[in-house]
N, C-alpha and C positions, 0 to 999 in steps of 0.2 A: 114791580119786581123785574129785574133785567134778565134777559135770556143769555145763557152761556152754553154754547154747543161745544162739547169736548170730544176728544178722541174716544171712539167706542159708542158714540151716540147712534141711535137708530136713525137711518136716513129718512124714512118716511115721516117719523115724528118730528125730526128736526126741520124738514121742509115745511111741515104744517105750522110749526112755531114761527118760522120766518115769514110765511104768508100772513100769519095773524098779527104780527108785530106792527105797531104804528111807527117804528123807527127804522133806520137803515143800518146796515152792518159794514164793517171796515176790514179790508185785507191789507196787511202791511206787505208790500211787494219788495222785500229786501233783495231777493235774487235778481229781480228785474233792474233794480237800481244799480246793483253791482255790475251787471252786464252793460247797461246803457251808459252809465257815467264813469265807470272805473274799469272798463275793459275786462270785466269778470274777475277782478283781482281782490275783492274784499275777502279777507281770510276768515277761516273758521274761528280763529282766536278772537276776532272782533265780534262775531256773532255770539260766541260763548260769553264774552264779557258783558254784553247787554241782555243776555237771556233772561235774567230775573226781572228786569224792567219790562221787557216785551211780554213776558208771561203775565205780569200784573196788569198790562194795558187792556186786556179783554178783547183782543181782536177776534173776528170770525175765523181768520186763518192767517198764517205766516207763510208766504211763498218763499221757500228756502232752498229748493233744489229744482232740477230739471233744466230745460233749455240747453244752453251750452255749458252750464256749470258742472254737469257730470263729467264732461270731457275735460274741461279746464282744471278741475280739481286734481285730475291725474296728470294732465299735460304739464302743469306747472309744479309737479312733485309736491303737492301740498297736503292732501288728505284723501283717504278712501271715502267716496261719496256716501257709502253706507255708514261708515264710522261717524261722519259728520252728523247724520240723522240720529244715530244712537246717542251721541254725546248731548245733542240739543234736547232730545226727548227726556233724558234724565234730569234736565234742568227746567223743562217746560212741559210738565205732564198734562196740563189742561188746555194747551193751545193746539189746534189742528194745524198740521203741516200741509202745505200745498205745493204741487209741482206743475210744471208746464211741459207738455210733450207734443211732438209733431206728428201725431197719427202713426202711419207706417214708418216714418223716419225716426220716431221715438225721441231719443236723446242724441241722435246722429244727424246725418245730412243726406242719406240715401235710404231707400226702402230696405227693411229687414224681413226675413222669413217669418211667417206667422207664428211658428213655435218659439222663435226668439222673442217676438213681441209679447206673447202670452207669459213666458217665463219671466221676462223682465218686469212686467207689470205686477205679477204675482209676488215677486221678491220685494220690490219697492213699496207695494201696498201694505207691507208689514209695518211701515213707518210713516206712510203718507196717506192722509185722509181725503184731501180734495184734489181731483185730477182735472186740470184744464187741458183739453185735448183739441187741437186744431189741425187743419190741413191748409197749405198755402194756396191751393186751388179750390178750397171749400168743397172738395169732392168727398161726400159722405162715406162711400165705401172704403176709402183709405183710413177711416177712423174706427170702423166697426169692431175689429178685433180688440182694440184698446177699450172701447166702450164696454164690450162684453166682459172683459176681465175685471174692469173696475167695479162693475155692478155685481159680478160674481163674488168679489172680495168684500162686498158690503160697504163700499166707500162712496163718497160723494162724486158723482160724475158731473163734471162741468163741461158739457159739450159746447163747442165754440163756433161762432161765425166770425170770420175776419172781415173788417170793414175797410172800404176805400171810397174814393170819390170818382166822379166821371159819369157820363150819360148812362152807362150800363148799370150803375150801382144804385138801383131804385129800391124804394120800400117794398115793392112787389117782389123783386128778386129775393130780398132777404127774408121776407115772410114765407115765401115758398121754400127757401132753403131750410128754415127752421122747421117747417112741416116735414121735410124729408128726414131731418134728424129725429123728430118726435115719433115718426113712423117706426124708426129703428129702436129707440131707447125707451119709449113710453113716457109718461108725464113726470115721473119722479126724478127729475134732474135739475141742475142749475144750467142756465144758458149764459155763456160769456159773450159779450159784445166786445171783440178785440180790436181796438183802434190803435194798432201797433206803431203807426207813424204819427199819431196825433193829428188826424185830418178832420176836416169838416168844421162847421161853426157849431156853437152850442145849440142854435135853433135846429140844425140838421140832426144832431144826435138826439135831441128831445123828440123830434118828429119821428125818427126811426124807432125809438123805445116805445113811443105811443102806438105806432103801427103794429109792432110786435105784440104788445099787450092787448090791443083791440082784437087781434086775431087769436091770441092765446092768453086769456085773462089770468090763468093760474100760473103762468110762467114766472119763474124767479130769475130776473136779469141781473147779472153781475157785470158792471161796466169797467172796462180796462182801457186806459189811454196813456199816451206819452205827452209830456209837456214841452215838446221841442219848440213850439211856437209861442209858449208862455200862456196858452189859453185853455189848458185842460181843466183848470179849476172851474171855468165857465161851463165846459162840457159836462163835468161831473154834476154841477148844480142842475143843469138842464135834464140830465139823465134821472136824477133823484126826483125832480119835480114831475117828470113824466111817469114815474113809478118804479124805477130800478131800485132793487133792495140791497145790493151790495156794491161797494165801490173800492177802487184801488188807490193807494197813495203810499208814501214812504217817509221815513224819519227825516225831519227837516234839516238836521245837522249834516246830512250826507247828500241831499238832493242837489242836482246840478242843472243841466240844461236839456238833456235828451231823454231822461227817464221819467219816472212818476213824479207828480207834483208833491209839494210839502204837505205832510199829513195834518199837522196842526193848523195850517192855514185853511185846509179843506174843512176840518172840524169846526173851526170858529166861524167861517163864512156860512156853512149850512145851519149852524145853531142860530146865527143872527137872522137867517131866513125862515126859521121856524121848524127846522128838521133836527131831530135828536139822533145821535149815534148810539146804537144799542150796546150797553155794557162797557163803554169805553172809559177808562180811568185817565183823565187828562194829565194828572200829575205824573203818572208812569210814562206817558208819551213824552213829556218834557224831560223827565229823568233819563230816558233812553238817549235823547239827543245831547243832554249835558255830558254824558260819557263819550258819545261819539265825536263830539267836538275836539276832544283830546286825541282821537285816533286819526282824524282826517288828514293832518299834515303828512303822515307816513305814506299816504296814497296819492299825493299830489302829482307824482310823475306819471300816473296812469290817467289823469284827467285829460280831456280833449285838448289838442293843440289850439283849437279855436274856442274861445269863450263867448258866451252870449246866446240868447235865444235865436231861433232861426225860423221866422215866419215863411221863408221860401220853401220850407218842407212841403207846403201845399202844391208846389211845382214838381219837385224831384221825388217826393214820397219815400225817401230813405227812412227806414224804421229806426227808432231810438237805439236798439241794440247794435245797429250797424254804423251809427253816426261816428262815435268815437273811434271805433276800429278802422273806419275808412280813412280818417285823417292820419292815424298811425301808419297805415299801409302807404299812404301818399308820402309821408316823411321818409319811410324806409325805401320806397321805390323812387324817390327823387322827383315826384310830380305834384308836390303840394301847390306849386304855382299854377297848376292847371285844374285845380279842384272846382273853381267856379264854372269853367267850361264843361267839365264832366257833369256837375250837379244841375246846372241850369239849362244846358243845351242837349248833350248827348243822352243822359239818363232819362229825361222825360220822353225823348224821341224813341229810345229803345223800349221803354215801358209801353208806350202806345202801340209800337209795331209788334210787340210780342203778346198783345192781347189784353192789356190793362188789367191783369190779374193782381193778386194781393202781394205787395212787396214785403214778404216776411220769409224767414228761413224755410227751405233753401232757395225759394224763388228770388229773394232779395239779393242773395249772393250771385245768382245767375245774371240778374239785371246789372248789378254793380260791376262785376268782372267783365261783362260784355261791353259796357259803356267805357270802362277804363281801357280795354284792349283797342276799341275803336279809336279813342282819342289819341292814345300813344302811338298806334301803328299807322293811323290814317286809312286803314282798311276796315270795311264794315262786313262783319259776319264771315269773312273768309278764314279767320283763325278761330273758329268756334270751339269752345271748350267741350269736353265730353258731356258735361252736365247741360249745356245749352242744346247740344244735339239730342240728348235724352228728353228735354222739354219739348223740342220741336216734334219729336216722334211720339209725344204724349205718353211717354213711359211713366211719368208721375201721375197722369190722369188727363182727362180731356180738357181742352181750353174752355173756360166757362162762357165766354162771349163770342169770340171769333178767332179764326185760325190766322197765323201770320201769312204775309204775301208769298207767292211762289218764288219771287226773286231772292227772298231770305233763305229759303230751302236750297235753292241752287247755289248760292254763295257758300252755305255751310257744308253741303254734301257733294257739290260738284255736278257735272253734267248728267250723271246717272241718278240724280236725286229722286226722281219719281219712282224708280224701281226700288230704291232704298226705303222710301217712305211706305210704299205698298208692302214691302217685305217685313219691315221692322216696327211699324207703328203699333201702338197699343200698350195698355198697362203692363208694367214689368212683372213678370212672374218670378217669384222668389221661392223656389222649392225649399221644403224644410231641411234644416241642417242636421247632421248627426251630432246630437249634443254630447254623446259619450266620446265620439272622436274629437270633438272640439275641446273637451275637457282634457283628453289625453295630450293634445297638442299644447295646451296651456301648461299642463304639469311638466311636460318635456322642456318647455321654455324656462320654467321656474326651477326645475330640478327638485320638486317637492310636490306633495298632494295639494290640490286647490279646493276651496269650498265653493258652495253654490253661488255665493255673492261675488266671489272673484271671477267665476265663470260668466256671470251676467255682465260684469264690467268688460271682460275680454270679448264677449260677443258684440258689445257696442263699439268698442275702440281697441282692437286687438293689440296693435303695436304700442300704443300709449299705456294701456293697462299693464302689459308685461313690463315696460320700462319703469312705470311707477312702483309696481310691486317689488321689483328687484331693487330699486332705489331705496324703498322703505326698509327692506330687509338689511341693507348695508348701513343705512344712516339713521334709522329709527323714525320716530314720529315728529315730523317737522312742524305740525300744527301747534306744538308747544311754544314755538317762537312767535313773539308779537310782531306786528307789521314794522315797527321801528327797527327790528333786527333783521327779519326775513327780507324786507324790501329795501334795506339800506343801500344807497347808491355810493359807488366809489370804493367799496371794499373796507378792510380793517387794517389798522396800523400794527406793526410789530410791538409787542408788549402791551397792547391796548387791552383793557379790562372792560368787558361788557356785562352789565347786570340787567336782569329782567325778571318779570313774573310770568310763569307759564299759564296755561289755560285754567288751571285749578287755583291759581293765586300763589303757588309756591315760588319762592325766589331762587334764582340761580345766578352763577357767574361763569363767564368764559374768558380765559386769558389767552391771547394769541402769542405763543412763544416763538421759538426759532423755526427757520425754514431751511431745509437741506435740498440742494439741487442734485438730481440723480443723472446718471450717464445717458438715459433715454429721453432726457428733456423734461421728465416729470419732476414733481416736487414732493418732498415729505415734510408736511407741516405738523408741528407739535402744539397741541392745545391743552390747557388745563380746564377741564369741565367740572365745575364744583370741586376744584382742587385735586381732581384725578387726571393724570397724564393720559392724553388720547392722541395717538399718531393718526394723521390723515393724509392718504396718498392722493395726490392731485395732478391731473393733466391739464395744464393751461390751454385755453382755447387755441392759441397760436400753434400748438403742436398737434391738434386734433385734425385729422383729415388733410385735405389739401388747402393750400393758401389761396385766397381769392385773388383776383387781378389787382395790380398795383393801382389802377384808377378804375372808377366805375364806368363800365361800358354803356353806351347808348343802345337803344333798341335797334337802330340802324347798323351799328357796329356788330351787334350780336347776330343780326340777319346776314351781314356780309361774311362773318366768320363761318356761319352755317353753310354758306355756298362754297366755302373752301374746305368743308369737311370737319370743322371744329364746332361741335354743338355745345353751346353754353346755356346756362339757366337764364330764362328771360325774366325771372322774378325770384324772390325769396320763397322757399317752400320745402317740402319733404318729398323725396323720391318714393312714389307709391308703387310703381311697377316698372320692371325692366324687361323689355321684350326681345332682347338680342344677346349675343355673346361675341367674343373676339373671333375673328376670321369668318364671321357670317356675312354672306352677300345680302345686300339690301337694294331696294329700288327707290327711286324718288317718290316721296309721299308715304313710305312705310312708317308706321309708328315705331319710334325707338324706345321711348319710355313715357311714363305718365308722372306728372308732377302735381302734387296736391298743394294748392296755395289758396289762401282766403276761403278755405272750406270747399273749394271746387277742384275737380280733376281736370288737368290740362294736358293733352297729349302733345308730345314733341315729335314732329315728323321729319323725316330725312329731306333735306333740300337738294341732295344729289344722290345718284346711284353710286355704289361703291362697296368696299369691304370694311367691316368694323376692325379697326386696328387697336382701339383702346376703349374700355369702359371704366371711367374714372370714379364712378359712384356705386353705392350699394343701396338696395331697397331699405327704406327707413332712414336714410341719411338726410340731414338738414343741409340745404345748399343756399347760398346767397346769390343774388343777381350777378351774372357774369361768371360764376364758377364753371369750370370745365366739367362736362358730363360724359361726352362721347367723342371719339375721333373716328372719322370715316376717311379711308383712302380712296380717292376716285378710281373707278374701274380703269384698268389698263387692258391692252389688247390680249395679253396672255390670260387675264381673268375670264374673258369671254369664251376662250377656248377650253377652259378647264371643266 
């Protein structure tokens, strides 16, 4: 008789059943596949479409939220992350949902106050049963508040050790790290072995699983890996042979190059080797992909610019979740031709210099942006991002193996680096926020009362949560649109009629009628939605904000303009903070503003002393590389006397 662990199952009894089973269990990592191979763009409409088949498949869990998806669901104006879970739960009552969270960084990129962590876990735990919790430095104290809240909620805690390669990454290190976790959590947990870059040989993974089980025989190991080098099926086999009880894979119709391996291939190989998957309905697995095959063409634009497996991942160690997005950033930034130099030369060098820690969020973004900055600027560590500085100051946690060389600190912080390190080093303290005050700010921004789930989203990503909630109030539930409509490239033609089925299967039609140009440059578009006339007021992108430069500026040109007082964006990003105002005197080296790009904070400092004559951007504004941000008038003699 097969074992089916369902939402509401008692954790201790379920863990006992897993330990006693002669079979292995399967997690469908749909969220990870979306992030790694489709830049997080797989829509809720698609997940809803295949929910009946996934429900019938008999998975241990479905990883369907967490990681960057909570942010991207709002950022791309797609769906409220809580509503996604509510909709799927109504269709999948017997499948446990799984999330991935980054310890104190939770679903964001920087540490959150403890009361925010606990509130967020409490609210998401109403819908999510399995919590995979990791820290990019494997620093156990960074995970404790989430550990405690998951266990308090009666959910499955899947504490995680991140895996990498190199002389420091020994069995002894990982066995000791698991011991530190168990000292905090007790024995009633799952242990994820997170191989986020798909590193190591099958032999190495089997050896590590064996070492962990030799030390802790009752441990239930859940192996997670990426298939970047095409070899994760071999690592899965080795993990199961060594005693891992749960493995990750994803629907074969959607698997690509950088995310999980194809689930059906894994099932068939392991069966041939004598290992049975607990409770899996093979026909339902196939039926899921039969549906998904029809959906995949709509997502083609989001697949990586580079096709094919990448065995060189063992050199650069870029995780699956960052592979596709790194190529996208290279295209937008105009440095795709330098990717080989970045990946094969500078990134491994930076990784070793910064301590050979685990290249996973947010550490992977720090490594990546540092390597890109070095390669494009020709200068190493002198243009350190705020997040790199925080890493060097051990604000995220202590370096696990060794501290970077002194010359890196001097390049990043200047000649006074020793005093700065002595003064500012140590784990970042995040004092509790006033939740009532935060809710008041949210309600002020929305112009209406906000519920607790909206507050949780706001606490994670304030700007994007407000923008999403306002967008949804104005335009409605966009998740009803299938990918063929929502992701359509090139727009729609006048008088075109679009027909589609929404997430419930109900059919709709939209007719694109006339367009009227208004005096302010905006457009009034008339649409017939299910035969009802709907006006739509639209501001074309060309009329929003300032126009970018006529030609793309090089990094050298941007630096030259800065020395003449014209500060331009060095990359595409969002203005996170402005630290000045018009007529303010500034000194060379003063921070003018902070730009958020590639999930990292980058401070833009004054190249000259002077007086601010223009601030051309506002906080929260999206800017493109080369856009004007600040003008500085060089100091004149009369300024000095004022």
